[in-house]
C-alpha positions in Angstrom: 0.2 0.0 0.2 2.7 2.6 1.1 4.9 1.5 -2.1 1.6 2.5 -4.3 1.3 6.2 -2.3 4.8 6.7 -2.8 5.2 5.9 -6.5 1.8 8.1 -6.9 3.8 11.2 -5.4 4.6 14.0 -8.4 8.2 13.9 -7.6 8.7 10.2 -8.0 8.8 8.6 -11.7 5.9 6.5 -12.1 3.3 5.9 -14.8 0.6 6.3 -12.1 -1.3 9.6 -12.0 -0.1 12.2 -9.8 -1.2 11.9 -6.3 -2.7 15.4 -6.3 -5.3 14.4 -9.1 -5.6 11.0 -7.3 -6.5 12.7 -4.2 -9.1 15.2 -5.6 -10.6 12.8 -8.4 -10.8 9.9 -5.4 -14.5 11.2 -4.1 -16.4 12.6 -6.9 -19.0 14.2 -5.1 -16.3 16.4 -2.7 -14.5 17.2 -5.9 -17.8 18.4 -7.6 -18.5 20.5 -4.4 -15.3 22.2 -4.6 -15.4 22.8 -8.2 -19.1 24.3 -7.8 -17.4 26.4 -4.9 -14.6 27.9 -6.7 -17.4 28.6 -10.0 -19.3 30.5 -7.3 -16.3 32.6 -6.1 -15.4 33.3 -9.7 -18.7 34.3 -10.7 -19.2 36.7 -7.9 -16.0 38.2 -8.6 -16.6 38.5 -12.5 -20.0 40.1 -11.5 -18.8 42.6 -9.1 -16.0 43.6 -11.3 -18.4 43.7 -14.4 -20.9 45.9 -12.6 -17.9 48.3 -11.8 -16.5 48.4 -15.5 -20.6 48.9 -16.3 -20.4 52.1 -14.2 -17.3 53.1 -15.7 -17.8 52.4 -19.3 -21.3 53.6 -19.2 -19.8 57.0 -17.6 -17.6 57.4 -20.3 -19.1 56.4 -23.6 -19.8 60.4 -24.1 -16.2 61.0 -23.4 -15.0 58.7 -25.7 -17.3 60.0 -28.7 -16.0 63.7 -28.5 -13.7 65.4 -31.4 -11.1 67.2 -29.6 -7.3 67.1 -28.4 -7.6 69.2 -25.7 -10.5 69.8 -23.0 -11.4 72.6 -20.7 -13.7 71.9 -17.6 -14.4 73.5 -14.2 -11.7 72.0 -11.7 -14.6 71.9 -9.1 -16.2 69.6 -11.3 -14.9 66.0 -10.6 -17.1 64.5 -13.5 -19.2 65.5 -16.4 -21.9 64.0 -14.5 -21.9 66.5 -12.2 -21.0 69.5 -14.9 -20.1 72.8 -13.2 -20.1 75.4 -16.0 -17.3 77.9 -16.6 -17.5 81.2 -18.6 -17.4 80.6 -22.3 -15.0 83.7 -22.5 -12.5 81.2 -21.1 -13.1 79.4 -24.5 -12.2 82.3 -26.6 -8.9 82.9 -24.5 -8.1 79.5 -25.6 -8.8 80.1 -29.2 -6.5 82.7 -29.4 -3.6 80.5 -28.0 -0.8 79.7 -30.9 -1.6 76.2 -31.8 -5.2 76.1 -31.0 -7.6 75.7 -34.4 -10.7 75.5 -32.6 -12.8 76.0 -29.4 -15.9 74.9 -29.3 -18.4 74.8 -26.4 -20.4 71.9 -25.3 -23.7 71.8 -22.9 -24.9 69.2 -20.7 -27.5 69.3 -18.5 -30.7 66.9 -17.9 -34.6 66.8 -17.7 -37.3 64.7 -17.2 -38.8 62.8 -20.0 -42.2 61.5 -20.6 -43.0 58.1 -22.5 -44.9 59.1 -25.3 -47.6 56.5 -24.4 -48.3 58.1 -21.1 -49.5 61.5 -22.6 -53.0 62.2 -20.9 -54.9 62.9 -24.4 -54.9 59.7 -26.5 -54.7 62.2 -29.6 -51.7 63.5 -28.5 -49.6 60.7 -27.8 -48.0 60.2 -30.8 -48.1 63.3 -33.3 -46.0 62.0 -36.5 -46.7 65.5 -38.4 -45.3 69.3 -37.9 -47.0 70.6 -34.6 -49.0 73.3 -35.4 -48.8 77.0 -33.9 -51.9 76.5 -31.8 -50.6 72.9 -30.7 -47.2 74.6 -30.0 -48.5 77.4 -28.0 -50.5 75.0 -25.8 -49.1 74.8 -22.3 -47.6 71.9 -20.8 -50.5 71.1 -18.6 -52.4 70.5 -21.1 -50.3 67.5 -22.2 -49.9 66.4 -18.7 -48.6 62.7 -18.6 -51.4 60.6 -16.7 -48.6 58.0 -15.6 -45.6 58.8 -13.2 -42.6 59.9 -14.9 -40.5 61.0 -12.4 -37.2 59.6 -12.2 -37.3 59.3 -15.8 -34.1 61.6 -16.4 -32.7 62.2 -19.9 -29.2 63.6 -20.2 -29.2 66.4 -22.8 -26.0 67.2 -24.9 -26.1 70.3 -26.8 -23.9 72.1 -29.6 -23.7 74.3 -32.1 -24.5 71.9 -35.4 -22.2 74.1 -37.5 -19.4 73.1 -35.3 -19.7 69.2 -34.7 -18.1 67.7 -31.5 -19.3 64.3 -31.6 -17.6 61.5 -33.4 -21.0 59.5 -34.1 -21.7 59.0 -37.5 -25.3 58.8 -37.2 -25.4 62.3 -35.2 -23.1 63.5 -38.1 -25.5 62.8 -40.8 -28.7 64.2 -38.9 -26.9 67.4 -38.1 -29.3 69.7 -40.4 -32.3 68.1 -38.7 -31.3 69.8 -35.2 -32.2 73.3 -36.9 -35.8 72.7 -36.6 -37.5 74.1 -33.2 -37.7 71.7 -30.6 -36.2 69.1 -32.5 -33.8 66.3 -30.6 -31.9 63.0 -31.7 -32.9 60.3 -29.4 -30.2 57.4 -28.1 -31.8 54.2 -29.2 -30.1 52.5 -26.4 -31.7 54.5 -24.2 -33.6 52.7 -21.2 -37.3 51.3 -22.3 -39.2 53.5 -19.6 -38.5 56.4 -21.8 -40.5 55.0 -24.4 -40.5 52.8 -27.4 -39.1 55.7 -29.5 -37.2 53.7 -32.0 -40.4 51.6 -33.2 -42.7 54.7 -33.2 -40.0 56.6 -35.4 -40.2 53.7 -37.7 -43.2 54.3 -39.2 -43.4 58.0 -38.7 -41.1 61.0 -39.8 -41.2 62.3 -36.1 -42.3 61.5 -32.7 -43.5 63.8 -30.0 -43.4 63.9 -26.3 -42.4 66.0 -23.1 -38.9 67.0 -21.7 -38.7 69.2 -19.0 -42.5 69.9 -19.3 -41.9 71.4 -22.9 -43.0 69.6 -26.1 -40.2 68.1 -28.1 -40.0 66.4 -31.1 -37.2 63.3 -32.1 -36.6 63.5 -35.4 -33.8 60.9 -35.4 -31.8 58.3 -33.7 -28.3 57.6 -32.8 -26.5 54.9 -31.0 -24.6 55.8 -27.6 -25.6 54.0 -24.4 -27.3 54.9 -21.4 -25.7 55.2 -17.9 -26.5 54.1 -14.5 -27.7 57.7 -13.7 -29.3 58.8 -16.7 -31.8 56.7 -18.7 -31.0 58.0 -22.0 -29.3 60.6 -24.1 -30.5 63.0 -26.5 -28.7 65.5 -28.7 -30.1 69.0 -29.7 -28.5 72.2 -31.0 -27.6 75.2 -28.9 -30.4 77.2 -30.1 -32.9 75.0 -29.0 -31.1 74.4 -25.7 -31.9 78.0 -24.9 -35.4 77.3 -25.4 -35.4 75.4 -22.3 -33.0 77.3 -20.1 -33.1 80.7 -21.5 -30.7 82.3 -23.8 -28.1 83.5 -20.9 -27.3 79.4 -20.2 -25.1 79.7 -23.7 -22.7 82.0 -21.5 -21.8 79.1 -19.2 -20.0 76.1 -20.6 -20.1 72.6 -19.3 -16.9 71.6 -21.2 -14.9 73.4 -23.9 -13.3 71.0 -27.1 -10.3 72.2 -28.3 -8.8 70.9 -31.5 -5.2 71.9 -32.4 -3.5 73.2 -35.6 -1.7 70.4 -37.3 1.8 69.6 -36.6 1.2 71.4 -33.1 2.9 69.9 -30.0 -0.3 69.2 -27.6 1.9 68.8 -24.3 3.4 72.6 -25.4 0.1 73.7 -25.9 -1.5 72.2 -23.0 1.2 73.8 -20.5 0.3 77.2 -22.0 -3.2 77.1 -21.6 -2.5 76.1 -18.0 -0.5 79.0 -17.5 -2.9 81.3 -19.7 -6.0 80.5 -18.2 -7.2 80.5 -14.5 -6.6 77.8 -12.1 -10.2 77.3 -11.6 -9.9 75.3 -15.3 -8.5 72.1 -16.0 -7.1 71.5 -19.1 -7.1 67.9 -19.7 -6.3 65.5 -22.7 -8.5 62.7 -23.6 -6.5 60.0 -21.5 -6.7 62.4 -18.2 -10.3 63.2 -18.9 -11.0 59.5 -18.9 -9.0 58.8 -15.8 -10.8 61.5 -13.9 -14.0 60.1 -14.6 -13.0 56.7 -14.0 -11.5 57.9 -10.6 -14.8 59.4 -9.5 -16.4 56.2 -10.3 -14.0 54.0 -8.4 -14.4 56.5 -5.2 -18.3 56.4 -5.8 -20.0 54.1 -3.1 -21.1 51.9 -5.9 -17.7 51.6 -6.9 -16.5 50.9 -3.6 -19.6 48.5 -3.1 -18.4 46.3 -6.1 -14.8 46.4 -5.2 -15.9 45.0 -1.6 -18.1 42.5 -3.3 -15.0 41.1 -5.3 -13.1 40.8 -2.1 -16.2 38.8 -0.3 -16.0 36.6 -3.5 -12.1 35.9 -2.8 -12.8 35.2 0.9 -15.7 32.9 0.1 -13.6 30.9 -2.5 -10.7 30.7 0.1 -12.9 29.7 2.9 -14.3 26.7 0.5 -11.2 25.7 -1.0 -9.6 25.3 2.5 -12.4 23.4 3.9 -11.9 20.9 0.9 -8.1 20.8 1.2 -8.2 20.3 4.8 -10.6 17.6 4.9 -8.9 15.6 2.3 -5.6 15.8 4.3 -7.3 14.9 7.5 -8.9 11.9 5.6 -5.5 10.8 4.5 -3.1 12.0 7.3 -2.1 8.7 8.3 -0.5 8.1 4.8 1.2 11.6 4.7 2.4 11.1 8.1 4.1 7.9 7.0 5.8 9.6 4.3 6.8 12.1 6.2 8.4 9.2 8.7 10.1 7.8 5.4 12.1 11.0 5.1 10.0 13.3 2.6 10.3 16.5 3.5 7.1 19.0 4.2 8.3 21.1 1.1 7.6 18.1 -0.9 4.1 17.3 0.5 3.3 21.0 0.2 4.1 20.8 -3.5 1.7 18.2 -3.9 -1.2 20.2 -1.8 -0.3 23.1 -3.8 -0.9 21.0 -7.0 -4.2 20.2 -5.8 -5.2 24.0 -5.2 -3.8 24.9 -8.8 -6.3 21.9 -10.2 -9.0 23.4 -8.3 -8.5 26.9 -9.7 -8.3 25.8 -13.2 -11.4 23.4 -12.9 -13.3 25.8 -11.1 -12.7 28.9 -13.0 -13.6 27.5 -16.5 -17.3 27.2 -15.7 -17.2 30.3 -13.7 -15.7 32.1 -16.8 -18.5 30.6 -19.3 -21.4 31.1 -16.6 -20.0 35.0 -16.4 -20.0 35.4 -20.3 -23.5 34.8 -20.1 -24.4 37.0 -17.3 -22.5 39.8 -18.7 -25.1 39.1 -22.1 -27.9 39.6 -19.7 -26.7 42.9 -18.2 -26.3 44.2 -21.5 -29.8 43.4 -22.2 -31.1 44.5 -19.1 -29.0 47.9 -18.9 -28.7 48.5 -22.3 -25.1 49.4 -21.4 -22.4 47.4 -23.7 -20.7 44.9 -21.2 -17.8 43.0 -22.6 -15.5 40.5 -20.9 -12.6 42.1 -20.8 -9.2 40.2 -21.1 -7.8 42.2 -18.2 -10.8 41.4 -16.1 -10.2 37.7 -17.0 -6.9 37.4 -16.3 -7.1 39.4 -13.1 -9.9 37.0 -11.7 -7.8 34.0 -12.9 -4.8 35.2 -10.9 -6.6 36.1 -7.9 -8.2 32.6 -8.2 -4.9 31.2 -8.5 -3.8 33.3 -5.1 -7.2 32.3 -3.3 -6.8 28.2 -3.9 -3.0 28.7 -3.2 -3.4 30.4 -0.1 -6.1 28.0 1.1 -3.5 25.4 0.4 -0.8 26.9 2.5 -3.0 27.6 5.2 -4.4 23.8 5.1 -0.9 22.4 4.8 -0.3 23.9 8.6 -2.8 20.5 9.6 -0.1 18.3 7.9 3.2 20.3 9.1 1.9 19.8 12.8 1.1 16.2 12.3 3.8 13.8 14.4 3.8 10.2 12.8 4.5 9.0 16.4 1.3 10.9 17.6 -0.9 9.4 14.8 0.1 5.9 15.0 
């Protein structure tokens, strides 16, 4: 019996299967439970990291769609989700700096949005035709929705259509439509609670509803994606923007978008702008703008909670693997003790236990990874925020799984190190 055990050790040449795998596969139910536990820990970590990525990616989709080399925003604004305006005069000053080609303002705000199907009057639910002067003059109370619309916040992005700032082909192709009164482009990836606008627009030239208590016409669609804060996005001209917030609103800019002249040194122009403009204005590159947004997301309570959830998954997996390995060592303690009595070191036996841990990590990671891919697809459909499995996240979870299992094996090994063959027999 002992000869068989010895020749099954991985450090002894033998045609037999390694001792680590023999130990794990000896009891199939226990192995299945262990793999399930590791997979559960993986799914929990993937889910938490995925949700954290969803928060970050959803918050930066607008940033990544901007046409510009440098960006001006208030140094008091931690994120574009909380835009703190800067005077438009700063953009005029930036435009005069050598190397700057254009300085274009972008305005960001939000307003309540009404699902067209909730409009009180059935005859006014969906109006595909141009609104008459009489209907345009009606007050919002005449079209007050019958349902609850509170919390249906839509993000408003406004700019001068003659100065395009969004690198979104559908917006670029429909800029001329933004010149019409009260017209907007609607993000087809918005949440369903805002209404089935794409379906309605497929059968009509425009769709009418309320935004901020004022009649608005959807004249086209584009694809951007919703966020955790706003359920959707609309794009409009700066002139239409003044119809909601007053003409003076154009003097306060949410974000200044600068394009540089060909051949200009971006770093040098950035340094000049920082010296030229007040300290209350940040001059950022695209990478710095994205990093600022991600930093805010990571420090947001939601980001902290998801990070804590990943830690919980790591701890749960560690406990499960530890229990499996500890039980396995306890069940085979006489055999291990005999090998120790024959002169095998703790290090040699530790390699057996760690190999078991690595096998559990790999066997548990595969189903956890596949299941998480399906969960990501479900989250994408539910949130309409694209959530893809990033290689960096997969590698991070796999490394954490290896660390988790090896840590469990090292802790469980203490049971074997403390075993004295003389006490066992």
